[in-house]
C-alpha positions as CSV (number, residue, x, y, z in Angstrom):
1,M,73.9,83.2,103.0
2,K,75.2,85.4,106.4
3,K,75.6,89.0,105.3
4,I,78.9,90.7,106.5
5,I,79.5,94.5,106.0
6,V,83.4,95.5,106.4
7,I,83.6,99.3,106.6
8,G,86.7,100.5,105.0
9,A,88.9,99.6,101.6
10,G,91.9,99.6,103.6
11,F,94.4,96.9,103.5
12,S,92.9,95.1,106.4
13,G,89.1,95.5,105.1
14,L,90.0,94.2,102.1
15,S,91.8,90.9,104.0
16,T,88.8,90.5,105.9
17,A,86.3,91.2,102.8
18,T,87.9,88.2,100.8
19,A,88.6,85.6,103.0
20,L,85.4,86.2,104.4
21,A,83.8,85.5,100.9
22,D,85.9,82.6,100.2
23,Q,84.3,81.0,103.3
24,G,81.1,81.4,101.8
25,Y,79.6,84.9,103.1
26,E,77.9,87.6,101.7
27,V,80.1,90.4,101.7
28,E,79.9,93.8,100.8
29,I,82.4,96.5,101.8
30,F,81.6,100.5,102.3
31,E,84.3,102.6,101.3
32,K,84.0,106.6,102.8
33,N,86.5,107.9,99.3
34,D,85.9,107.4,95.7
35,Q,88.7,104.3,95.6
36,A,89.7,101.3,97.3
37,G,93.2,101.1,99.4
38,G,92.4,103.4,102.3
39,R,96.4,104.9,102.9
40,A,97.5,103.4,99.5
41,R,95.2,105.6,97.5
42,V,96.5,106.9,94.1
43,F,96.3,110.1,92.2
44,S,97.3,111.1,88.7
45,E,98.4,114.8,87.7
46,K,99.9,116.2,84.9
47,G,101.3,112.5,83.4
48,F,102.7,112.0,87.2
49,V,101.3,108.8,89.3
50,F,101.5,109.5,93.0
51,D,101.1,106.7,95.6
52,M,99.8,108.8,98.5
53,G,101.1,106.6,101.5
54,P,103.1,103.5,102.1
55,S,105.8,103.2,99.7
56,W,108.2,100.2,100.9
57,Y,107.8,96.6,100.2
58,W,109.1,94.6,103.2
59,M,108.3,90.8,104.1
60,P,107.2,89.4,100.6
61,D,106.8,86.0,102.0
62,I,103.1,87.9,103.4
63,F,101.8,88.7,100.5
64,E,102.9,85.6,98.9
65,D,101.3,83.8,101.7
66,Y,98.4,86.1,101.6
67,F,97.8,85.5,97.4
68,G,98.5,82.2,98.4
69,R,95.5,81.1,100.6
70,F,93.1,81.9,97.5
71,G,94.9,79.8,94.9
72,K,97.2,82.9,93.3
73,K,100.4,84.9,93.3
74,P,101.4,88.3,93.4
75,S,102.7,88.1,90.2
76,D,99.0,87.2,88.9
77,Y,98.3,91.2,89.8
78,Y,102.1,92.6,89.9
79,N,105.6,92.4,88.9
80,L,107.4,92.6,91.5
81,V,111.7,94.2,91.2
82,R,114.2,93.6,94.2
83,L,115.6,97.0,94.7
84,D,119.7,97.7,95.0
85,P,120.8,99.5,96.5
86,S,117.8,98.8,99.0
87,Y,117.9,102.6,100.2
88,S,120.6,105.0,100.9
89,V,121.5,106.8,104.0
90,I,122.8,110.5,104.1
91,L,124.1,111.2,107.3
92,A,126.1,114.3,108.5
93,D,129.2,116.0,106.6
94,E,127.6,114.3,103.5
95,Q,128.6,111.2,104.4
96,I,126.4,109.2,102.2
97,I,126.0,104.8,102.7
98,N,124.0,102.7,99.8
99,M,122.7,99.6,101.6
100,P,123.5,96.9,99.1
101,A,121.1,94.1,98.6
102,S,123.4,91.5,98.7
103,Y,124.3,90.1,102.2
104,T,128.1,89.6,101.7
105,A,128.4,93.3,100.5
106,L,126.5,94.7,103.5
107,K,128.7,92.6,105.7
108,L,131.7,94.2,104.0
109,L,130.3,97.9,104.3
110,F,129.7,97.1,108.0
111,D,133.6,95.9,108.4
112,S,134.4,99.0,106.8
113,I,132.6,101.0,109.3
114,E,133.5,98.9,112.7
115,P,135.9,96.2,112.4
116,G,134.2,93.0,112.9
117,A,130.6,94.2,112.7
118,G,130.1,91.9,109.5
119,N,130.4,88.9,112.0
120,A,128.5,91.0,114.5
121,L,125.9,91.6,112.3
122,D,125.8,87.3,110.9
123,R,125.2,87.0,115.2
124,F,122.2,89.5,115.6
125,L,120.2,88.4,112.0
126,E,120.4,84.2,113.4
127,Q,118.5,85.7,116.6
128,A,116.3,88.1,114.5
129,A,115.5,85.4,112.1
130,Y,113.9,83.2,115.0
131,K,112.3,86.1,116.0
132,Y,110.6,86.8,112.4
133,K,109.8,82.8,112.6
134,V,108.1,83.3,115.6
135,G,106.8,85.9,115.6
136,I,105.2,86.7,112.2
137,Q,104.6,82.6,111.7
138,E,102.7,82.5,115.2
139,F,102.2,85.5,117.6
140,V,101.1,87.8,115.3
141,W,98.3,85.4,114.0
142,K,96.5,85.5,117.8
143,P,93.9,87.4,118.2
144,S,94.6,88.2,121.6
145,T,91.4,88.3,122.4
146,K,92.2,86.6,126.6
147,I,95.4,86.3,128.1
148,T,94.7,82.6,128.1
149,E,96.2,82.5,124.8
150,F,99.5,82.9,125.7
151,L,99.6,80.6,129.2
152,S,101.8,77.9,128.2
153,L,105.5,76.9,128.7
154,R,106.1,77.1,125.2
155,I,105.0,80.6,124.2
156,L,106.9,82.2,127.7
157,I,110.1,80.6,126.3
158,D,109.2,81.9,123.1
159,A,108.5,85.5,124.5
160,L,111.5,85.4,126.4
161,R,114.0,84.0,123.5
162,M,112.5,87.3,121.8
163,D,113.4,89.9,124.5
164,V,110.2,90.9,124.7
165,F,111.0,92.5,127.9
166,Q,114.4,94.2,126.4
167,S,114.2,97.3,124.8
168,F,115.8,97.2,120.9
169,Y,118.1,100.4,122.2
170,S,120.0,98.0,124.9
171,H,119.8,94.9,122.7
172,V,121.5,96.2,119.3
173,R,124.1,97.8,121.6
174,K,125.5,94.3,122.5
175,Y,126.4,93.6,118.7
176,F,128.0,97.6,117.7
177,K,129.3,100.2,118.8
178,S,129.3,102.6,115.8
179,P,127.2,105.3,115.9
180,T,126.6,105.4,112.1
181,L,125.9,101.1,112.0
182,L,123.2,102.3,115.0
183,K,121.8,104.4,113.1
184,L,121.2,101.9,109.8
185,M,120.1,99.2,112.5
186,E,117.1,101.7,114.3
187,F,116.2,102.8,111.1
188,P,113.3,100.2,111.0
189,I,112.1,100.9,114.4
190,L,110.9,104.2,112.8
191,F,108.2,102.4,111.0
192,L,107.5,100.9,114.4
193,G,106.1,104.2,115.6
194,A,108.3,104.6,118.6
195,I,111.9,105.5,119.4
196,S,114.3,102.3,120.4
197,Q,114.1,102.9,123.9
198,N,110.6,102.3,124.0
199,T,110.3,99.5,121.6
200,P,110.6,95.4,122.7
201,A,113.8,94.1,121.0
202,M,112.0,91.2,119.4
203,Y,111.0,94.1,116.7
204,S,114.6,93.4,115.6
205,L,112.7,90.9,113.3
206,M,112.2,93.9,111.5
207,N,116.2,93.9,110.6
208,Y,115.5,90.4,109.6
209,A,112.9,91.3,106.8
210,E,114.8,94.3,105.5
211,I,118.2,92.8,105.3
212,K,117.5,89.1,104.4
213,L,114.4,89.5,102.8
214,G,114.7,92.4,101.0
215,T,113.2,95.5,100.0
216,W,111.1,95.5,96.6
217,Y,109.2,97.9,94.5
218,P,105.6,96.3,92.4
219,M,106.0,98.0,88.6
220,G,103.5,100.9,88.4
221,G,103.1,101.8,92.1
222,M,102.2,100.1,95.2
223,H,98.9,100.9,94.4
224,N,99.3,97.9,92.2
225,I,98.9,95.9,95.5
226,V,95.3,97.2,96.3
227,R,94.6,97.1,92.5
228,G,95.4,93.0,92.8
229,M,93.7,92.8,96.1
230,V,90.2,94.3,94.4
231,A,90.7,92.4,91.8
232,L,90.6,89.1,94.0
233,A,88.0,90.1,96.0
234,E,85.7,91.0,93.7
235,E,86.5,87.3,91.7
236,K,85.5,85.8,95.5
237,G,82.2,87.9,95.3
238,V,83.0,90.9,97.4
239,K,81.1,93.9,96.6
240,I,82.6,97.6,97.2
241,R,80.5,100.4,97.2
242,T,82.6,103.7,97.4
243,N,81.6,107.4,98.3
244,M,79.8,105.2,101.2
245,E,80.5,106.8,104.3
246,V,78.9,104.8,107.4
247,T,77.0,107.5,109.8
248,G,75.6,105.0,112.5
249,F,74.3,101.8,113.5
250,G,70.9,100.0,114.8
251,I,72.1,98.1,117.4
252,T,68.7,96.0,119.3
253,N,69.7,93.4,121.9
254,G,73.3,93.9,121.8
255,R,74.0,93.2,118.6
256,V,74.1,95.4,115.2
257,Q,71.2,94.8,113.1
258,S,71.9,97.5,110.5
259,V,74.4,100.2,109.2
260,K,73.5,103.6,108.4
261,T,75.4,105.5,105.4
262,T,74.9,108.9,103.4
263,T,73.3,107.0,101.3
264,G,70.5,104.8,103.1
265,T,70.7,101.9,105.9
266,W,71.7,98.3,105.4
267,E,71.2,95.3,107.1
268,A,73.7,93.2,108.2
269,D,74.5,89.6,110.1
270,A,77.7,91.1,111.4
271,V,79.7,94.3,111.1
272,V,83.9,94.3,110.8
273,A,85.4,97.8,111.4
274,S,88.8,98.6,109.3
275,A,88.3,102.3,109.4
276,D,89.8,104.3,112.3
277,Y,88.9,102.2,115.7
278,H,88.4,105.5,117.3
279,H,85.8,107.0,114.9
280,V,84.0,104.2,115.0
281,E,84.1,103.9,118.7
282,E,82.4,107.8,118.6
283,L,79.7,106.3,115.8
284,L,78.4,103.7,118.6
285,G,77.9,106.3,121.4
286,E,78.9,105.6,125.1
287,A,76.8,102.9,126.2
288,Y,78.5,100.3,123.3
289,R,82.3,101.6,123.2
290,N,85.3,99.5,124.3
291,Y,87.0,102.4,125.5
292,D,86.6,106.0,126.6
293,E,88.0,109.3,125.9
294,A,90.6,108.9,129.1
295,Y,91.7,105.8,127.6
296,W,92.0,107.0,123.7
297,D,94.1,110.0,125.1
298,K,96.5,107.8,126.9
299,R,97.6,105.6,124.3
300,V,100.8,106.3,122.5
301,M,100.4,107.4,118.9
302,A,102.8,106.6,116.2
303,P,103.6,109.9,114.5
304,S,101.9,111.7,112.1
305,S,103.6,113.1,108.7
306,L,103.7,116.3,106.6
307,L,103.9,115.2,103.1
308,F,105.0,116.3,99.9
309,Y,103.8,114.9,96.2
310,L,106.1,116.7,93.3
311,G,106.3,116.3,89.7
312,I,109.9,117.4,88.7
313,N,110.4,118.3,84.8
314,K,113.5,117.4,84.8
315,R,115.8,114.7,86.7
316,L,117.4,114.8,90.3
317,P,121.2,113.3,90.3
318,R,122.3,111.6,93.2
319,L,118.6,110.3,94.3
320,K,118.1,106.6,94.4
321,H,114.0,105.2,94.9
322,H,114.4,105.6,98.7
323,N,116.4,108.2,100.5
324,L,116.9,108.4,104.3
325,F,117.9,112.1,105.5
326,F,119.2,111.1,108.8
327,D,121.7,114.1,108.7
328,R,120.0,116.2,111.5
329,D,120.3,114.9,115.3
330,F,117.7,112.3,115.4
331,S,117.2,112.2,119.3
332,V,116.2,116.1,119.2
333,H,113.4,115.4,116.1
334,S,112.2,112.4,118.4
335,H,111.9,114.2,121.6
336,E,109.6,117.0,119.3
337,I,107.6,113.5,118.2
338,Y,107.4,111.4,121.3
339,T,107.8,113.7,124.2
340,E,107.5,117.4,123.8
341,A,104.9,117.1,120.9
342,S,105.9,119.8,119.0
343,W,106.6,120.6,115.3
344,P,110.2,119.7,115.1
345,S,113.2,122.3,114.8
346,D,115.7,120.8,112.2
347,P,114.1,117.2,111.0
348,L,115.2,114.6,109.7
349,F,113.1,113.4,106.3
350,Y,112.4,110.8,103.7
351,A,112.2,111.1,99.7
352,S,111.4,109.0,97.4
353,A,111.7,108.8,93.9
354,P,110.0,105.8,92.5
355,S,110.5,107.2,89.0
356,V,114.3,106.1,89.4
357,T,113.1,102.6,89.0
358,D,109.8,102.8,87.3
359,P,109.1,105.2,84.0
360,S,105.5,104.6,84.2
361,V,105.1,106.8,87.1
362,A,106.2,109.9,85.7
363,P,106.6,111.8,82.1
364,E,110.0,111.2,80.2
365,G,112.7,112.9,81.6
366,C,110.8,113.7,84.8
367,E,110.8,113.0,88.0
368,N,108.2,112.2,90.5
369,V,109.6,112.7,94.1
370,F,107.3,112.0,97.8
371,L,108.8,113.8,100.7
372,L,107.8,112.7,104.2
373,I,108.5,114.8,107.7
374,P,107.7,112.1,110.7
375,V,105.9,114.7,112.9
376,A,103.9,114.4,116.2
377,P,100.1,113.9,116.0
378,D,97.6,116.2,117.4
379,L,99.2,119.1,115.9
380,V,98.1,122.8,114.4
381,D,98.0,122.2,111.0
382,T,98.3,125.3,108.4
383,E,99.3,126.1,105.1
384,E,101.9,128.3,106.7
385,V,103.4,125.7,108.7
386,R,103.8,123.5,105.5
387,E,105.4,126.2,103.3
388,K,107.9,126.6,106.3
389,Y,109.1,123.0,106.4
390,F,109.0,122.8,102.3
391,T,111.3,125.7,102.1
392,Q,113.6,123.9,104.7
393,L,113.4,120.7,102.7
394,M,114.1,122.2,99.4
395,D,117.1,124.2,100.8
396,R,118.5,120.7,101.7
397,L,117.6,118.8,98.2
398,E,119.1,121.0,96.5
399,A,121.9,121.6,98.1
400,Y,122.1,117.5,98.6
401,C,121.4,116.9,95.0
402,G,123.5,119.8,93.2
403,V,121.0,121.7,90.9
404,S,118.3,123.6,91.5
405,I,114.6,122.0,92.3
406,R,111.9,124.5,93.1
407,D,111.9,126.5,89.5
408,S,111.4,122.9,88.0
409,I,108.4,122.2,89.9
410,V,105.4,121.3,87.5
411,Y,103.4,119.5,90.5
412,K,103.0,120.1,93.8
413,R,100.6,118.9,96.7
414,S,100.9,118.8,100.6
415,Y,99.2,116.4,103.2
416,A,99.1,116.3,106.8
417,H,97.2,116.3,109.8
418,R,94.1,117.5,108.8
419,D,93.8,115.3,105.5
420,F,94.5,112.6,107.5
421,I,91.5,113.3,109.6
422,G,89.4,114.5,106.7
423,D,90.1,111.5,104.4
424,Y,90.2,108.6,107.1
425,H,88.8,110.1,110.2
426,A,92.3,109.6,111.8
427,F,92.3,110.0,115.7
428,K,94.6,112.8,116.0
429,G,95.4,113.0,112.8
430,N,98.2,109.9,113.1
431,A,99.3,108.6,110.0
432,Y,100.4,104.9,111.6
433,G,98.0,104.0,114.2
434,L,99.6,103.1,117.5
435,A,102.8,102.9,118.4
436,N,104.4,99.2,119.0
437,T,105.6,99.8,122.6
438,L,105.7,97.1,125.2
439,M,102.5,98.0,126.6
440,Q,100.2,98.5,123.5
441,T,101.3,94.7,122.3
442,A,98.8,91.6,122.1
443,I,96.5,92.0,124.5
444,L,97.4,95.4,125.4
445,K,96.2,96.5,122.2
446,P,92.5,97.7,121.5
447,S,90.6,94.3,120.9
448,L,89.4,92.9,117.9
449,K,85.6,92.3,119.0
450,N,83.4,94.7,120.7
451,K,82.6,93.7,124.5
452,H,79.0,95.1,124.6
453,V,78.1,94.2,120.6
454,A,78.4,90.7,119.9
455,N,78.4,91.0,116.0
456,L,80.6,93.9,115.8
457,F,84.7,93.3,115.0
458,Y,87.6,96.0,114.3
459,T,90.5,95.3,112.4
460,G,93.5,97.4,110.9
461,Q,96.6,99.2,112.4
462,L,94.3,100.2,115.5
463,T,94.2,96.6,116.9
464,V,96.3,93.2,116.4
465,P,99.1,93.0,115.4
466,G,99.5,96.6,114.7
467,P,100.4,98.9,111.8
468,G,102.3,98.5,108.9
469,V,100.9,96.7,105.3
470,P,102.1,93.3,105.9
471,P,100.6,93.5,109.7
472,S,97.3,94.8,108.2
473,L,96.9,92.1,105.8
474,I,97.3,89.5,108.5
475,S,94.7,91.5,110.7
476,G,91.8,90.9,108.3
477,L,92.6,87.7,108.2
478,V,92.5,86.8,112.0
479,V,89.6,89.2,112.1
480,A,87.6,87.3,109.4
481,K,88.3,83.7,111.6
482,E,87.3,85.2,114.7
483,V,83.7,86.1,112.6
484,D,83.3,82.8,111.0
485,K,84.0,81.2,114.3
486,S,81.0,83.4,115.7
487,F,78.6,81.8,113.4
488,N,79.8,78.5,114.4
């Protein structure tokens, strides 16, 4: 039985390990931290249960497909509820838009903002549905190891129909004129780590996912997805070793022979790195790296985040489960993320209150609140900076909710660049991986295979198909197939 070591127990690592174990390989995961989940770890304090990272459950079909490959269903591990409204958007002058789960209601909302926009939404989503079908069912499953994967007339036609070479910015403006609707339609692109001018129009598939497939929540929290994946992995025979940090590799004749860790050295027939790609490259040393530092410095990174986890001893009026504070000028904030790379002067932010939906994540009568400001990677992260932004967010949140909040906080924790680096070795302290720009798509992403070490592979948000929970699940399955092919 061939022995595979997977580095990192995030979504892509668990996905890879489970698929390989299901095919008969002996698989062990070495996880640096004290629990599985990667950025989707969880912690509890004073009766509050905080998901540390992902908070949006989109593309439920991807999760159905993942568990279905192993004869399971998501419902075997967690209970999904569809959120309605999907989320709330707070615009300037206290204009509040609650995005209904019902498509009919959403079209009426669009028409109320811009006459005829409901029918325009039909046309926009008809094309987006095609992009979702082709993109999610075909393109993202390609390992992108060679250009010949994409050299066929049908794929070329599909690529053109998917508007790969047009920006999302120009595409969406063919359908809508209202600044309010443009903000609503461009919101999902924020998850891709680039402004709409630099994001291919093919990613309108995200709008299809959000609007047609819905925004969901696994009761008990997002970490219940991880718990389900861990249970399934262990059922397949995967061994997960936590508090096990990889420190180097034993390489002979162009193959990894062993993996060095903080607790010893372990032999392997192949290794899959689900840890930070750049960090693994550093461990390899110059002779075996795929890319030098100059390459990495030229990559366009998705944002990092400044996060606050708050336990509040009362309920907060007006907050929905997901709340987007778009009450500031995003063009300024985005310039400070992607162009000037500085701490934002007057940021937009996101507030999640899962206790609105799920009473299990907070004591009775209390609110569990997660705040996020998207910020540029590679910034100087200090306590003084964090407190400055905490004060700004509290001023705006208290004004919106109409009640005092600061004097009701019974638990507070912040998290930013230095934590992403310390916990995940995240390159430049990024939170989301590489931005999904045209020049960082498919074969232009870092390769999932090492070019100098035959049995070393990569998976996760810095390689194909890209950042996000569903893409990470897919990445793990794609890499598992490549590992299996290397032995056959």
